[in-house]
C-alpha positions as CSV (number, residue, x, y, z in Angstrom):
1,M,-0.2,-49.2,-2.4
2,S,2.4,-52.3,-2.2
3,E,3.1,-55.0,-5.0
4,Y,1.1,-57.3,-3.2
5,G,-1.9,-55.6,-3.5
6,E,-5.3,-55.1,-1.2
7,F,-7.8,-57.2,-0.1
8,E,-10.5,-56.0,2.3
9,T,-13.6,-58.2,3.8
10,G,-16.4,-57.0,5.9
11,T,-20.1,-58.0,6.9
12,E,-23.0,-55.7,7.3
13,S,-26.0,-56.0,9.0
14,G,-29.0,-54.1,9.3
15,E,-33.0,-53.9,10.4
16,I,-35.7,-52.9,9.2
17,E,-39.0,-52.3,11.4
18,Q,-42.9,-51.1,9.9
19,L,-45.3,-50.1,12.2
20,H,-49.0,-49.8,11.0
21,T,-51.8,-48.8,13.3
22,E,-55.7,-47.8,12.3
23,A,-58.3,-47.2,14.5
24,G,-61.7,-46.1,14.3
25,S,-65.4,-45.7,16.0
26,E,-69.0,-45.8,15.3
27,Q,-71.8,-44.9,17.0
28,D,-75.4,-45.1,15.7
29,Y,-78.5,-43.9,17.3
30,Q,-82.2,-44.4,16.4
31,S,-85.2,-43.1,18.2
32,Q,-89.0,-43.7,17.9
33,F,-91.9,-41.3,19.0
34,G,-95.3,-42.5,21.0
35,I,-98.6,-42.5,19.1
36,Y,-101.8,-41.8,21.0
37,A,-105.6,-42.3,19.6
38,Q,-108.9,-41.1,21.0
39,D,-112.2,-42.4,19.6
40,S,-115.6,-41.6,21.0
41,A,-119.1,-42.3,20.4
42,S,-122.6,-42.2,21.8
43,A,-125.9,-42.9,21.0
44,E,-129.6,-42.2,22.9
45,S,-132.9,-43.7,22.2
46,T,-136.1,-42.5,23.8
47,D,-139.5,-44.0,23.2
48,F,-142.7,-42.6,24.7
49,E,-146.4,-44.0,24.6
50,T,-149.3,-43.1,26.3
51,G,-153.0,-43.8,25.8
52,K,-156.4,-43.5,27.6
53,H,-159.4,-45.8,27.0
54,I,-163.1,-44.8,28.2
55,E,-166.0,-47.0,27.3
56,Y,-169.4,-45.9,28.7
57,E,-172.9,-47.3,28.6
58,G,-175.9,-45.8,29.6
59,A,-179.8,-46.9,30.3
60,D,-179.4,-48.7,32.6
61,G,-177.2,-50.9,31.2
62,S,-174.9,-49.0,32.8
63,R,-171.6,-50.3,32.3
64,Y,-167.9,-48.1,32.1
65,E,-164.5,-49.0,31.3
66,S,-161.3,-47.0,31.4
67,T,-158.3,-48.1,30.3
68,D,-155.1,-46.0,31.0
69,Y,-151.9,-46.9,30.1
70,T,-148.1,-45.3,30.0
71,S,-145.3,-47.1,28.6
72,Y,-141.6,-45.3,28.4
73,S,-138.2,-46.5,27.1
74,H,-134.9,-45.1,27.2
75,D,-131.8,-46.3,25.5
76,E,-128.3,-45.3,25.5
77,A,-124.8,-46.7,24.6
78,E,-122.0,-44.7,25.0
79,T,-118.0,-46.2,24.3
80,D,-114.6,-44.6,24.8
81,S,-111.6,-45.7,23.7
82,V,-108.0,-44.4,24.1
83,F,-104.9,-46.1,22.2
84,A,-101.2,-45.3,23.4
85,A,-98.2,-46.7,22.6
86,E,-94.9,-45.9,23.0
87,G,-91.5,-45.6,21.1
88,S,-87.5,-47.1,22.0
89,E,-84.3,-45.8,22.1
90,Q,-81.2,-47.5,21.0
91,S,-77.8,-46.9,21.0
92,H,-74.9,-48.5,19.8
93,T,-70.9,-47.7,20.0
94,S,-67.9,-49.9,19.0
95,E,-64.0,-48.7,18.6
96,Y,-61.7,-51.1,16.6
97,A,-58.0,-51.0,16.7
98,S,-55.1,-52.9,14.7
99,M,-51.4,-53.1,14.4
100,D,-49.6,-54.6,12.1
101,A,-46.0,-54.8,12.7
102,L,-42.9,-56.0,10.5
103,R,-39.8,-56.7,11.5
104,A,-36.6,-58.1,9.1
105,Q,-33.4,-58.6,9.7
106,F,-30.8,-59.1,7.2
107,E,-27.1,-59.8,6.9
108,S,-24.6,-59.9,3.9
109,A,-21.1,-60.4,3.3
110,F,-18.5,-58.8,1.3
111,A,-15.4,-59.4,-0.1
112,E,-12.8,-57.3,-2.4
113,G,-9.8,-57.1,-3.7
114,T,-7.6,-55.5,-5.7
115,Q,-4.3,-55.8,-7.3
116,I,-1.8,-53.7,-9.0
117,S,1.1,-55.6,-10.7
118,T,3.5,-54.2,-13.1
119,G,4.8,-55.9,-16.2
120,D,6.0,-55.2,-19.9
121,H,2.6,-53.9,-20.8
122,G,2.9,-51.7,-17.7
123,P,0.6,-51.1,-14.7
124,A,-2.4,-52.8,-14.2
125,I,-5.4,-52.9,-12.0
126,A,-8.0,-55.6,-11.8
127,G,-10.8,-55.3,-9.8
128,H,-13.9,-56.4,-9.0
């Protein structure tokens, strides 16, 4: 070192980079089943009638009468029903991604000095 001292100056610079990524996905699936129902009903009715009527008078006032009848009735009812319903399917897929980036720059300047002086009291060091 000299008696004039030392003096130093300079600059510093730097960068910070930060990167944050996030990604994900989601999937959904739904399914429904079918319904089947069957119903049956039947009814029957039968009616039957028969009759005979005979009338006779004699002794020369002859008279003869005859009635004959038959009646038949038939009723029938039948129902069949079928119910069917079909379900559905659904599918869903989604994906996402996000990215955050940070970039910072900084600069700083500095100055630093050291001086040595000699005097009556001996050497003294004064610094930063």
